[in-house]
MIDOSE-1310 file (N, C-alpha, C; in nm, 2 decimals, decimal comma, always signed):
residues 297
mnpw	-20,11/+14,57/-2,20/-20,11/+14,69/-2,12/-19,96/+14,74/-2,10; -19,94/+14,87/-2,10/-19,81/+14,92/-2,08/-19,78/+14,92/-1,93; -19,65/+14,95/-1,89/-19,62/+14,94/-1,75/-19,70/+15,03/-1,66; -19,74/+15,16/-1,70/-19,82/+15,24/-1,62/-19,96/+15,19/-1,60
qrhv	-20,02/+15,13/-1,70/-20,15/+15,07/-1,69/-20,14/+14,95/-1,59; -20,04/+14,87/-1,60/-20,02/+14,76/-1,50/-20,01/+14,82/-1,36; -19,94/+14,93/-1,34/-19,93/+14,99/-1,21/-20,06/+15,04/-1,16; -20,14/+15,10/-1,25/-20,27/+15,15/-1,21/-20,36/+15,03/-1,17
errf	-20,36/+14,92/-1,25/-20,44/+14,80/-1,21/-20,40/+14,75/-1,07; -20,27/+14,74/-1,05/-20,22/+14,69/-0,92/-20,27/+14,78/-0,80; -20,26/+14,91/-0,82/-20,31/+15,01/-0,72/-20,46/+15,00/-0,70; -20,53/+14,98/-0,81/-20,68/+14,97/-0,81/-20,72/+14,85/-0,71
reva	-20,65/+14,74/-0,73/-20,68/+14,63/-0,64/-20,65/+14,66/-0,49; -20,55/+14,74/-0,47/-20,51/+14,78/-0,33/-20,62/+14,87/-0,28; -20,65/+14,98/-0,35/-20,75/+15,08/-0,31/-20,89/+15,02/-0,29; -20,93/+14,93/-0,38/-21,06/+14,86/-0,37/-21,07/+14,78/-0,24
glrv	-20,96/+14,74/-0,18/-20,97/+14,67/-0,05/-20,99/+14,75/+0,07; -20,99/+14,89/+0,05/-21,00/+14,97/+0,17/-21,15/+14,98/+0,22; -21,17/+15,01/+0,34/-21,30/+15,03/+0,39/-21,34/+15,18/+0,38; -21,44/+15,20/+0,30/-21,48/+15,34/+0,27/-21,62/+15,37/+0,31
plpg	-21,65/+15,48/+0,38/-21,78/+15,51/+0,43/-21,88/+15,52/+0,31; -22,00/+15,47/+0,33/-22,11/+15,49/+0,23/-22,16/+15,64/+0,24; -22,20/+15,69/+0,12/-22,25/+15,83/+0,12/-22,38/+15,84/+0,21; -22,39/+15,95/+0,28/-22,51/+15,97/+0,36/-22,50/+15,91/+0,50
ggat	-22,40/+15,84/+0,53/-22,39/+15,77/+0,66/-22,32/+15,84/+0,77; -22,29/+15,97/+0,75/-22,23/+16,05/+0,85/-22,08/+16,08/+0,83; -22,03/+16,01/+0,73/-21,88/+16,04/+0,70/-21,86/+16,06/+0,55; -21,96/+16,13/+0,48/-21,94/+16,15/+0,34/-21,82/+16,24/+0,31
rerw	-21,79/+16,33/+0,40/-21,67/+16,41/+0,38/-21,54/+16,33/+0,37; -21,53/+16,23/+0,46/-21,42/+16,14/+0,46/-21,42/+16,05/+0,33; -21,53/+16,01/+0,28/-21,54/+15,93/+0,16/-21,48/+16,01/+0,04; -21,53/+16,14/+0,03/-21,48/+16,22/-0,08/-21,34/+16,26/-0,07
alfa	-21,29/+16,28/+0,06/-21,15/+16,31/+0,08/-21,06/+16,20/+0,03; -21,10/+16,08/+0,05/-21,03/+15,96/-0,01/-21,03/+15,97/-0,16; -21,14/+16,00/-0,22/-21,15/+16,01/-0,36/-21,05/+16,11/-0,41; -21,05/+16,23/-0,35/-20,96/+16,34/-0,39/-20,82/+16,30/-0,38
rvae	-20,78/+16,23/-0,27/-20,64/+16,19/-0,25/-20,60/+16,09/-0,36; -20,69/+15,99/-0,39/-20,65/+15,90/-0,50/-20,64/+15,97/-0,63; -20,73/+16,07/-0,65/-20,72/+16,14/-0,78/-20,59/+16,22/-0,79; -20,54/+16,27/-0,68/-20,41/+16,34/-0,68/-20,30/+16,24/-0,72
edls	-20,31/+16,12/-0,68/-20,21/+16,02/-0,72/-20,23/+15,99/-0,87; -20,35/+15,96/-0,92/-20,37/+15,93/-1,06/-20,52/+15,93/-1,09; -20,56/+16,00/-1,20/-20,70/+16,02/-1,22/-20,76/+15,89/-1,28; -20,69/+15,81/-1,36/-20,74/+15,68/-1,40/-20,76/+15,59/-1,29
larl	-20,67/+15,59/-1,19/-20,69/+15,51/-1,07/-20,81/+15,55/-1,00; -20,83/+15,68/-0,99/-20,95/+15,74/-0,92/-21,08/+15,70/-0,99; -21,07/+15,71/-1,12/-21,20/+15,67/-1,20/-21,24/+15,53/-1,17; -21,14/+15,43/-1,17/-21,17/+15,30/-1,14/-21,22/+15,28/-0,99
segh	-21,15/+15,34/-0,90/-21,18/+15,33/-0,76/-21,32/+15,39/-0,73; -21,34/+15,51/-0,78/-21,48/+15,57/-0,76/-21,59/+15,48/-0,81; -21,57/+15,42/-0,93/-21,67/+15,34/-0,99/-21,69/+15,21/-0,90; -21,59/+15,16/-0,84/-21,60/+15,04/-0,76/-21,68/+15,08/-0,63
fdav	-21,64/+15,19/-0,57/-21,71/+15,23/-0,44/-21,85/+15,28/-0,47; -21,88/+15,33/-0,59/-22,01/+15,37/-0,62/-22,10/+15,25/-0,64; -22,04/+15,14/-0,70/-22,12/+15,02/-0,71/-22,15/+14,96/-0,58; -22,06/+14,96/-0,49/-22,08/+14,91/-0,35/-22,19/+14,98/-0,28
aila	-22,20/+15,12/-0,30/-22,30/+15,20/-0,24/-22,44/+15,16/-0,31; -22,44/+15,15/-0,44/-22,56/+15,12/-0,51/-22,62/+14,99/-0,46; -22,53/+14,89/-0,45/-22,58/+14,75/-0,41/-22,64/+14,76/-0,27; -22,58/+14,84/-0,18/-22,63/+14,86/-0,04/-22,76/+14,93/-0,04
elng	-22,78/+15,03/-0,13/-22,90/+15,11/-0,13/-23,02/+15,03/-0,19; -22,99/+14,94/-0,29/-23,09/+14,87/-0,36/-23,10/+14,72/-0,32; -23,04/+14,69/-0,21/-23,04/+14,55/-0,16/-23,00/+14,45/-0,26; -22,89/+14,48/-0,33/-22,83/+14,39/-0,43/-22,74/+14,29/-0,36
pepa	-22,68/+14,21/-0,45/-22,59/+14,10/-0,39/-22,47/+14,16/-0,31; -22,43/+14,09/-0,21/-22,32/+14,14/-0,13/-22,19/+14,13/-0,21; -22,11/+14,24/-0,22/-21,98/+14,22/-0,29/-21,89/+14,12/-0,22; -21,83/+14,03/-0,30/-21,74/+13,93/-0,25/-21,60/+13,99/-0,23
pgdl	-21,53/+13,95/-0,13/-21,39/+13,99/-0,11/-21,31/+13,97/-0,24; -21,23/+14,08/-0,28/-21,15/+14,07/-0,40/-21,22/+14,11/-0,53; -21,35/+14,12/-0,52/-21,42/+14,16/-0,65/-21,39/+14,31/-0,68; -21,38/+14,34/-0,80/-21,36/+14,47/-0,85/-21,48/+14,51/-0,94
wgvw	-21,56/+14,61/-0,89/-21,68/+14,64/-0,95/-21,67/+14,77/-1,04; -21,75/+14,77/-1,14/-21,77/+14,89/-1,22/-21,91/+14,93/-1,24; -21,94/+15,05/-1,27/-22,08/+15,09/-1,30/-22,08/+15,14/-1,44; -22,13/+15,06/-1,53/-22,13/+15,08/-1,67/-22,27/+15,12/-1,72
aakp	-22,30/+15,25/-1,72/-22,43/+15,30/-1,74/-22,44/+15,40/-1,85; -22,33/+15,42/-1,93/-22,32/+15,52/-2,03/-22,42/+15,48/-2,14; -22,48/+15,58/-2,20/-22,57/+15,55/-2,32/-22,59/+15,68/-2,40; -22,63/+15,67/-2,53/-22,67/+15,55/-2,59/-22,55/+15,46/-2,64
psle	-22,57/+15,34/-2,68/-22,69/+15,27/-2,70/-22,73/+15,20/-2,57; -22,86/+15,15/-2,56/-22,90/+15,08/-2,44/-22,89/+14,93/-2,47; -22,86/+14,86/-2,36/-22,86/+14,72/-2,37/-23,00/+14,67/-2,37; -23,02/+14,55/-2,42/-23,15/+14,48/-2,42/-23,16/+14,37/-2,31
asgg	-23,26/+14,37/-2,24/-23,28/+14,27/-2,13/-23,40/+14,18/-2,16; -23,38/+14,05/-2,14/-23,49/+13,95/-2,16/-23,46/+13,83/-2,08; -23,56/+13,78/-2,00/-23,54/+13,66/-1,93/-23,42/+13,65/-1,85; -23,38/+13,75/-1,78/-23,26/+13,75/-1,69/-23,13/+13,75/-1,77
rvsg	-23,13/+13,80/-1,89/-23,01/+13,80/-1,97/-23,00/+13,94/-2,04; -22,88/+13,99/-2,07/-22,86/+14,11/-2,14/-22,78/+14,09/-2,26; -22,80/+14,18/-2,36/-22,73/+14,17/-2,49/-22,71/+14,31/-2,54; -22,60/+14,33/-2,61/-22,57/+14,46/-2,67/-22,43/+14,51/-2,64
vrpy	-22,40/+14,63/-2,68/-22,27/+14,69/-2,66/-22,28/+14,81/-2,58; -22,20/+14,82/-2,47/-22,20/+14,93/-2,38/-22,07/+15,01/-2,39; -22,07/+15,14/-2,43/-21,94/+15,21/-2,44/-21,89/+15,26/-2,30; -21,77/+15,31/-2,30/-21,71/+15,37/-2,19/-21,71/+15,29/-2,06
csga	-21,67/+15,16/-2,07/-21,67/+15,07/-1,96/-21,54/+15,07/-1,89; -21,52/+15,17/-1,79/-21,39/+15,18/-1,73/-21,36/+15,05/-1,65; -21,23/+15,01/-1,67/-21,19/+14,88/-1,61/-21,24/+14,76/-1,69; -21,26/+14,77/-1,82/-21,32/+14,67/-1,90/-21,25/+14,54/-1,89
rvct	-21,11/+14,54/-1,87/-21,04/+14,42/-1,87/-20,99/+14,38/-1,73; -21,03/+14,46/-1,63/-20,99/+14,43/-1,49/-21,10/+14,40/-1,40; -21,22/+14,47/-1,42/-21,33/+14,45/-1,33/-21,38/+14,30/-1,34; -21,42/+14,25/-1,22/-21,47/+14,12/-1,21/-21,62/+14,11/-1,21
ralv	-21,69/+14,22/-1,17/-21,83/+14,24/-1,18/-21,87/+14,38/-1,22; -21,99/+14,40/-1,27/-22,03/+14,53/-1,31/-22,18/+14,55/-1,29; -22,22/+14,67/-1,27/-22,36/+14,71/-1,28/-22,39/+14,77/-1,41; -22,49/+14,72/-1,48/-22,52/+14,78/-1,62/-22,67/+14,81/-1,62
tagd	-22,71/+14,91/-1,70/-22,85/+14,95/-1,72/-22,90/+14,89/-1,85; -23,03/+14,86/-1,85/-23,10/+14,82/-1,97/-23,24/+14,88/-1,96; -23,26/+14,99/-2,03/-23,38/+15,07/-2,01/-23,38/+15,12/-1,87; -23,49/+15,10/-1,80/-23,50/+15,15/-1,66/-23,46/+15,05/-1,56
llfa	-23,40/+14,94/-1,60/-23,36/+14,83/-1,51/-23,21/+14,83/-1,49; -23,17/+14,78/-1,37/-23,03/+14,77/-1,34/-23,00/+14,63/-1,31; -22,88/+14,58/-1,36/-22,84/+14,44/-1,35/-22,70/+14,43/-1,30; -22,67/+14,33/-1,22/-22,54/+14,29/-1,19/-22,49/+14,18/-1,28
vrpg	-22,38/+14,19/-1,34/-22,33/+14,10/-1,45/-22,19/+14,07/-1,43; -22,14/+13,96/-1,49/-22,00/+13,94/-1,52/-21,96/+14,02/-1,64; -21,84/+14,07/-1,65/-21,80/+14,15/-1,76/-21,81/+14,07/-1,89; -21,86/+14,14/-2,00/-21,86/+14,08/-2,13/-21,73/+14,08/-2,20
epie	-21,74/+14,09/-2,33/-21,62/+14,09/-2,42/-21,57/+14,23/-2,45; -21,45/+14,27/-2,40/-21,40/+14,40/-2,43/-21,37/+14,41/-2,58; -21,40/+14,52/-2,64/-21,38/+14,53/-2,79/-21,25/+14,61/-2,80; -21,14/+14,54/-2,84/-21,01/+14,61/-2,85/-21,01/+14,72/-2,95
gtwp	-20,93/+14,82/-2,91/-20,92/+14,94/-3,00/-21,03/+15,05/-2,98; -21,12/+15,03/-2,89/-21,23/+15,13/-2,87/-21,20/+15,23/-2,77; -21,08/+15,23/-2,71/-21,03/+15,33/-2,62/-20,89/+15,37/-2,66; -20,87/+15,44/-2,77/-20,74/+15,48/-2,81/-20,69/+15,62/-2,75
atgm	-20,77/+15,66/-2,65/-20,74/+15,80/-2,59/-20,61/+15,81/-2,53; -20,55/+15,93/-2,54/-20,43/+15,96/-2,46/-20,47/+16,00/-2,32; -20,56/+16,09/-2,30/-20,61/+16,12/-2,17/-20,69/+16,01/-2,11; -20,67/+15,98/-1,98/-20,74/+15,87/-1,91/-20,72/+15,74/-1,98
aasd	-20,60/+15,72/-2,04/-20,57/+15,60/-2,11/-20,57/+15,48/-2,02; -20,52/+15,49/-1,90/-20,51/+15,38/-1,80/-20,64/+15,34/-1,74; -20,75/+15,42/-1,77/-20,88/+15,38/-1,71/-20,94/+15,26/-1,79; -20,88/+15,23/-1,90/-20,92/+15,11/-1,98/-21,07/+15,11/-2,01
sldv	-21,12/+15,22/-2,06/-21,26/+15,24/-2,08/-21,31/+15,19/-2,21; -21,29/+15,07/-2,24/-21,33/+15,01/-2,37/-21,48/+14,99/-2,38; -21,53/+14,98/-2,50/-21,66/+14,93/-2,52/-21,66/+14,78/-2,49; -21,78/+14,73/-2,44/-21,79/+14,59/-2,40/-21,92/+14,53/-2,46
rftd	-21,90/+14,41/-2,52/-22,01/+14,35/-2,59/-22,07/+14,24/-2,49; -22,20/+14,24/-2,47/-22,27/+14,14/-2,39/-22,36/+14,06/-2,49; -22,34/+13,93/-2,49/-22,42/+13,84/-2,57/-22,50/+13,74/-2,49; -22,62/+13,77/-2,47/-22,71/+13,68/-2,39/-22,65/+13,65/-2,26
apae	-22,59/+13,75/-2,19/-22,52/+13,73/-2,06/-22,61/+13,72/-1,95; -22,59/+13,62/-1,86/-22,67/+13,61/-1,74/-22,66/+13,74/-1,65; -22,78/+13,78/-1,60/-22,78/+13,91/-1,53/-22,88/+13,90/-1,42; -22,84/+13,96/-1,30/-22,93/+13,96/-1,18/-22,98/+14,10/-1,16
qvgl	-23,11/+14,11/-1,17/-23,17/+14,24/-1,15/-23,15/+14,29/-1,01; -23,11/+14,42/-1,01/-23,09/+14,49/-0,88/-23,19/+14,60/-0,86; -23,27/+14,59/-0,76/-23,37/+14,70/-0,73/-23,49/+14,69/-0,83; -23,58/+14,78/-0,81/-23,70/+14,79/-0,89/-23,68/+14,87/-1,01
pggy	-23,77/+14,86/-1,11/-23,75/+14,95/-1,23/-23,74/+15,10/-1,19; -23,65/+15,17/-1,25/-23,63/+15,31/-1,21/-23,55/+15,33/-1,08; -23,52/+15,22/-1,01/-23,45/+15,24/-0,88/-23,31/+15,30/-0,89; -23,24/+15,27/-1,00/-23,10/+15,32/-1,01/-23,10/+15,47/-1,01
tgrp	-23,17/+15,54/-1,10/-23,17/+15,68/-1,11/-23,27/+15,75/-1,01; -23,37/+15,67/-0,96/-23,47/+15,73/-0,88/-23,43/+15,75/-0,73; -23,32/+15,68/-0,69/-23,28/+15,69/-0,55/-23,19/+15,82/-0,52; -23,20/+15,87/-0,40/-23,12/+15,99/-0,37/-22,97/+15,97/-0,39
gfhh	-22,92/+15,84/-0,37/-22,78/+15,81/-0,39/-22,73/+15,83/-0,53; -22,82/+15,83/-0,63/-22,77/+15,86/-0,77/-22,71/+16,00/-0,77; -22,78/+16,10/-0,71/-22,72/+16,23/-0,71/-22,61/+16,25/-0,61; -22,61/+16,18/-0,50/-22,50/+16,18/-0,40/-22,37/+16,13/-0,47
ggvg	-22,39/+16,02/-0,55/-22,27/+15,97/-0,62/-22,22/+16,07/-0,73; -22,31/+16,14/-0,79/-22,26/+16,24/-0,89/-22,17/+16,35/-0,83; -22,20/+16,39/-0,70/-22,11/+16,48/-0,63/-21,98/+16,41/-0,60; -21,98/+16,28/-0,57/-21,86/+16,21/-0,55/-21,76/+16,22/-0,67
vaav	-21,82/+16,21/-0,79/-21,73/+16,23/-0,91/-21,67/+16,37/-0,91; -21,74/+16,47/-0,86/-21,68/+16,60/-0,86/-21,57/+16,61/-0,76; -21,57/+16,53/-0,65/-21,46/+16,52/-0,56/-21,33/+16,47/-0,63; -21,35/+16,37/-0,72/-21,24/+16,32/-0,80/-21,19/+16,43/-0,89
wygg	-21,27/+16,51/-0,96/-21,22/+16,62/-1,04/-21,14/+16,72/-0,96; -21,19/+16,75/-0,84/-21,12/+16,84/-0,75/-20,98/+16,79/-0,71; -20,97/+16,66/-0,68/-20,84/+16,61/-0,65/-20,75/+16,61/-0,77; -20,80/+16,59/-0,89/-20,72/+16,60/-1,01/-20,67/+16,74/-1,04
arav	-20,76/+16,84/-1,01/-20,72/+16,98/-1,03/-20,62/+17,02/-0,93; -20,62/+16,97/-0,81/-20,52/+17,00/-0,71/-20,38/+16,95/-0,76; -20,38/+16,83/-0,82/-20,26/+16,77/-0,86/-20,20/+16,85/-0,98; -20,29/+16,89/-1,07/-20,24/+16,98/-1,18/-20,18/+17,11/-1,13
arpl	-20,24/+17,16/-1,03/-20,19/+17,29/-0,98/-20,07/+17,29/-0,89; -20,02/+17,17/-0,85/-19,91/+17,16/-0,76/-19,78/+17,23/-0,81; -19,75/+17,22/-0,94/-19,62/+17,29/-0,98/-19,63/+17,44/-0,96; -19,74/+17,50/-0,95/-19,75/+17,64/-0,93/-19,70/+17,68/-0,79
lgvr	-19,69/+17,59/-0,70/-19,65/+17,63/-0,56/-19,51/+17,68/-0,55; -19,42/+17,65/-0,65/-19,29/+17,69/-0,65/-19,26/+17,82/-0,73; -19,36/+17,88/-0,79/-19,34/+18,00/-0,87/-19,32/+18,12/-0,78; -19,24/+18,22/-0,84/-19,21/+18,35/-0,77/-19,23/+18,47/-0,86
epha	-19,24/+18,44/-0,99/-19,26/+18,55/-1,08/-19,40/+18,61/-1,06; -19,41/+18,75/-1,06/-19,54/+18,81/-1,03/-19,65/+18,76/-1,12; -19,63/+18,75/-1,25/-19,74/+18,70/-1,34/-19,79/+18,56/-1,29; -19,69/+18,47/-1,26/-19,73/+18,34/-1,22/-19,80/+18,34/-1,09
lahl	-19,75/+18,43/-1,00/-19,81/+18,43/-0,86/-19,96/+18,48/-0,87; -19,99/+18,57/-0,97/-20,13/+18,61/-0,99/-20,21/+18,49/-1,03; -20,16/+18,40/-1,11/-20,23/+18,28/-1,15/-20,25/+18,19/-1,03; -20,15/+18,18/-0,95/-20,15/+18,10/-0,83/-20,26/+18,15/-0,73
gave	-20,27/+18,28/-0,72/-20,37/+18,34/-0,63/-20,51/+18,31/-0,68; -20,53/+18,32/-0,81/-20,66/+18,28/-0,87/-20,69/+18,14/-0,85; -20,59/+18,05/-0,87/-20,61/+17,91/-0,85/-20,65/+17,88/-0,70; -20,58/+17,95/-0,61/-20,61/+17,92/-0,47/-20,76/+17,96/-0,44
ialt	-20,81/+18,07/-0,49/-20,95/+18,10/-0,47/-21,04/+18,00/-0,53; -21,01/+17,95/-0,65/-21,10/+17,85/-0,72/-21,10/+17,72/-0,65; -20,98/+17,67/-0,61/-20,98/+17,54/-0,54/-21,04/+17,55/-0,40; -21,02/+17,66/-0,33/-21,08/+17,67/-0,20/-21,24/+17,68/-0,22
sard	-21,29/+17,74/-0,32/-21,43/+17,75/-0,34/-21,48/+17,61/-0,37; -21,41/+17,53/-0,45/-21,45/+17,39/-0,48/-21,45/+17,31/-0,35; -21,35/+17,32/-0,27/-21,34/+17,24/-0,15/-21,45/+17,27/-0,06; -21,48/+17,40/-0,04/-21,59/+17,44/+0,05/-21,72/+17,39/+0,00
aler	-21,74/+17,40/-0,13/-21,87/+17,35/-0,19/-21,89/+17,20/-0,16; -21,78/+17,12/-0,18/-21,79/+16,98/-0,15/-21,81/+16,95/+0,00; -21,75/+17,02/+0,09/-21,77/+17,00/+0,23/-21,91/+17,04/+0,27; -21,96/+17,14/+0,22/-22,10/+17,18/+0,25/-22,19/+17,07/+0,20
aaae	-22,17/+17,03/+0,07/-22,26/+16,92/+0,02/-22,25/+16,80/+0,10; -22,13/+16,76/+0,15/-22,12/+16,64/+0,23/-22,20/+16,65/+0,36; -22,19/+16,77/+0,42/-22,27/+16,79/+0,54/-22,42/+16,79/+0,52; -22,46/+16,84/+0,41/-22,61/+16,84/+0,37/-22,66/+16,70/+0,35
idad	-22,58/+16,62/+0,28/-22,62/+16,48/+0,25/-22,62/+16,40/+0,37; -22,53/+16,42/+0,46/-22,53/+16,34/+0,59/-22,65/+16,39/+0,67; -22,69/+16,51/+0,66/-22,81/+16,56/+0,74/-22,94/+16,51/+0,68; -22,94/+16,48/+0,55/-23,06/+16,45/+0,48/-23,04/+16,34/+0,38
pldr	-22,99/+16,22/+0,42/-22,95/+16,12/+0,32/-23,06/+16,07/+0,23; -23,18/+16,07/+0,28/-23,30/+16,02/+0,20/-23,36/+16,14/+0,12; -23,30/+16,25/+0,12/-23,35/+16,37/+0,04/-23,49/+16,41/+0,06; -23,53/+16,41/+0,19/-23,66/+16,46/+0,22/-23,69/+16,60/+0,18
keqa	-23,58/+16,68/+0,18/-23,59/+16,82/+0,14/-23,59/+16,84/-0,02; -23,57/+16,73/-0,09/-23,57/+16,73/-0,23/-23,47/+16,83/-0,29; -23,35/+16,83/-0,24/-23,24/+16,91/-0,28/-23,13/+16,84/-0,35; -23,13/+16,71/-0,36/-23,02/+16,63/-0,40/-22,99/+16,65/-0,55
aara	-23,09/+16,66/-0,64/-23,06/+16,68/-0,78/-23,00/+16,81/-0,81; -23,06/+16,92/-0,75/-23,01/+17,05/-0,77/-22,87/+17,07/-0,71; -22,85/+17,01/-0,59/-22,72/+17,01/-0,53/-22,61/+16,95/-0,62; -22,64/+16,83/-0,67/-22,54/+16,77/-0,76/-22,51/+16,85/-0,88
lrvr	-22,61/+16,90/-0,95/-22,59/+16,99/-1,06/-22,50/+17,11/-1,03; -22,53/+17,17/-0,91/-22,46/+17,29/-0,87/-22,31/+17,26/-0,84; -22,29/+17,16/-0,76/-22,15/+17,13/-0,72/-22,07/+17,08/-0,84; -22,13/+16,99/-0,92/-22,05/+16,94/-1,04/-22,02/+17,05/-1,13
slva	-22,11/+17,14/-1,16/-22,08/+17,25/-1,25/-21,97/+17,34/-1,19; -21,98/+17,37/-1,06/-21,88/+17,45/-1,00/-21,74/+17,39/-1,01; -21,73/+17,26/-0,97/-21,60/+17,20/-0,97/-21,55/+17,18/-1,11; -21,63/+17,15/-1,21/-21,59/+17,14/-1,35/-21,53/+17,27/-1,40
evaa	-21,59/+17,38/-1,36/-21,54/+17,51/-1,40/-21,41/+17,54/-1,33; -21,40/+17,50/-1,21/-21,27/+17,52/-1,13/-21,16/+17,44/-1,20; -21,19/+17,31/-1,23/-21,09/+17,23/-1,30/-21,04/+17,29/-1,43; -21,14/+17,34/-1,51/-21,10/+17,41/-1,63/-21,01/+17,53/-1,61
evld	-21,05/+17,61/-1,51/-20,97/+17,73/-1,48/-20,83/+17,69/-1,43; -20,82/+17,58/-1,35/-20,68/+17,54/-1,31/-20,60/+17,49/-1,43; -20,66/+17,42/-1,52/-20,59/+17,38/-1,64/-20,54/+17,50/-1,72; -20,62/+17,60/-1,73/-20,59/+17,71/-1,81/-20,48/+17,80/-1,75
rtgr	-20,50/+17,83/-1,62/-20,41/+17,92/-1,55/-20,27/+17,85/-1,53; -20,27/+17,72/-1,50/-20,14/+17,65/-1,48/-20,07/+17,65/-1,61; -20,13/+17,63/-1,72/-20,06/+17,63/-1,85/-20,01/+17,77/-1,88; -20,09/+17,87/-1,86/-20,05/+18,01/-1,88/-19,93/+18,05/-1,79
alga	-19,93/+18,01/-1,67/-19,83/+18,05/-1,58/-19,70/+17,98/-1,61; -19,70/+17,85/-1,64/-19,58/+17,77/-1,65/-19,53/+17,75/-1,80; -19,62/+17,77/-1,90/-19,58/+17,75/-2,03/-19,57/+17,61/-2,07; -19,50/+17,58/-2,18/-19,49/+17,45/-2,23/-19,39/+17,35/-2,16
gpls	-19,31/+17,41/-2,07/-19,20/+17,33/-2,01/-19,25/+17,21/-1,94; -19,34/+17,22/-1,84/-19,38/+17,10/-1,77/-19,46/+17,00/-1,86; -19,53/+17,05/-1,96/-19,60/+16,96/-2,05/-19,50/+16,89/-2,14; -19,39/+16,95/-2,17/-19,29/+16,89/-2,26/-19,19/+16,80/-2,18
hdea	-19,16/+16,83/-2,06/-19,05/+16,76/-1,99/-19,09/+16,69/-1,86; -19,21/+16,70/-1,82/-19,26/+16,63/-1,69/-19,37/+16,54/-1,73; -19,33/+16,41/-1,75/-19,43/+16,31/-1,79/-19,55/+16,30/-1,70; -19,53/+16,30/-1,57/-19,64/+16,29/-1,48/-19,74/+16,41/-1,49
harr	-19,68/+16,53/-1,50/-19,77/+16,65/-1,51/-19,84/+16,65/-1,64; -19,78/+16,61/-1,75/-19,84/+16,61/-1,88/-19,96/+16,51/-1,88; -19,94/+16,39/-1,81/-20,04/+16,29/-1,80/-20,16/+16,35/-1,72; -20,13/+16,42/-1,61/-20,24/+16,47/-1,53/-20,32/+16,57/-1,61
vadl	-20,26/+16,66/-1,68/-20,33/+16,76/-1,76/-20,42/+16,69/-1,87; -20,36/+16,59/-1,94/-20,44/+16,52/-2,04/-20,56/+16,44/-1,98; -20,53/+16,38/-1,86/-20,64/+16,30/-1,79/-20,75/+16,39/-1,75; -20,72/+16,51/-1,68/-20,82/+16,60/-1,63/-20,90/+16,66/-1,75
tvyi	-20,83/+16,69/-1,86/-20,90/+16,75/-1,97/-21,01/+16,66/-2,02; -20,98/+16,53/-2,03/-21,08/+16,43/-2,07/-21,18/+16,41/-1,97; -21,14/+16,39/-1,84/-21,24/+16,35/-1,74/-21,35/+16,46/-1,71; -21,31/+16,58/-1,71/-21,42/+16,68/-1,69/-21,52/+16,70/-1,80
rqhh	-21,49/+16,64/-1,92/-21,58/+16,63/-2,02/-21,70/+16,54/-1,99; -21,69/+16,46/-1,88/-21,80/+16,38/-1,84/-21,91/+16,47/-1,79; -21,87/+16,60/-1,75/-21,97/+16,70/-1,71/-22,05/+16,74/-1,84; -22,18/+16,76/-1,82/-22,26/+16,78/-1,94/-22,28/+16,93/-1,97
aerd	-22,19/+17,01/-1,91/-22,18/+17,16/-1,94/-22,31/+17,23/-1,95; -22,34/+17,30/-2,06/-22,46/+17,38/-2,07/-22,59/+17,30/-2,04; -22,59/+17,17/-2,08/-22,71/+17,09/-2,06/-22,74/+17,08/-1,91; -22,63/+17,06/-1,83/-22,65/+17,06/-1,68/-22,69/+17,20/-1,63
laal	-22,62/+17,30/-1,68/-22,66/+17,43/-1,64/-22,80/+17,47/-1,66; -22,85/+17,42/-1,78/-22,99/+17,45/-1,81/-23,09/+17,37/-1,72; -23,05/+17,25/-1,69/-23,13/+17,17/-1,59/-23,13/+17,24/-1,45; -23,01/+17,29/-1,41/-23,01/+17,36/-1,29/-23,09/+17,49/-1,29
gatv	-23,08/+17,56/-1,40/-23,16/+17,68/-1,42/-23,31/+17,66/-1,41; -23,35/+17,54/-1,45/-23,50/+17,51/-1,45/-23,55/+17,50/-1,31; -23,45/+17,48/-1,21/-23,49/+17,46/-1,07/-23,50/+17,59/-0,99; -23,44/+17,70/-1,05/-23,43/+17,82/-0,98/-23,56/+17,89/-0,96
tgdt	-23,59/+17,94/-0,84/-23,71/+18,01/-0,81/-23,67/+18,15/-0,75; -23,76/+18,23/-0,72/-23,73/+18,36/-0,67/-23,67/+18,36/-0,53; -23,69/+18,25/-0,46/-23,63/+18,24/-0,32/-23,51/+18,15/-0,32; -23,46/+18,11/-0,43/-23,35/+18,01/-0,43/-23,23/+18,07/-0,36
w	-23,20/+18,20/-0,37/-23,09/+18,26/-0,31/-23,12/+18,31/-0,17
């Protein structure tokens, strides 16, 4: 690992030791505000931290094992391919395992089952990315690894918290976009000020959407109104669009200078560009569109 990756790993251990409210418990806004602040510091750090706190929430919601002090958790559910489970053991290769070489425990999916496992074997060279480089999102190979089932079949994606957690990721994107936009605060040239004004509208809209979503989740944590899925799609799509606009307008306002001479800014831009691609774009918009009815608005 390079010095920055070692710094991110050290900070991850520190942040993971914080007490963070669970989603839907009355302080979801505070939970997401922490995610946004960590994202402003570094998006790879926020990716690792959000994954850890998401795992803690999942374990609480599905009555999984109690996280031990000092454990660093990940949620490694990207697919395809799917892991294979048999007799309390899992095998296969799981891509995009953020924290592959630092997490001490992980939640992994195999079909419609969720398991708590010890990390498998990171496959070196499978995360050569420039953006989000310090997230250490290597592929991981599991070979007949002992696994403890968490929850019932379908419990991972079937619980309301699955969608609540999805909005939490948008809070990270929002914090990353704020960090990218910071250099605009010093501009005075009219052309750049116009971009700053547009960025202010976009970021304020994202913040307001997140705060409204947090209040709605706290008011209906078990999703009795059946709004969680559509809410997550709506907020994630909005914040992803805002982040893309911030990237575009900041670059147009400031030119190549900060990207060429400010290492921290260049890293933030590269990280956010990669991270918002976790959003499924038109696929998620189509899924949201399918929920729209005549009285939606």
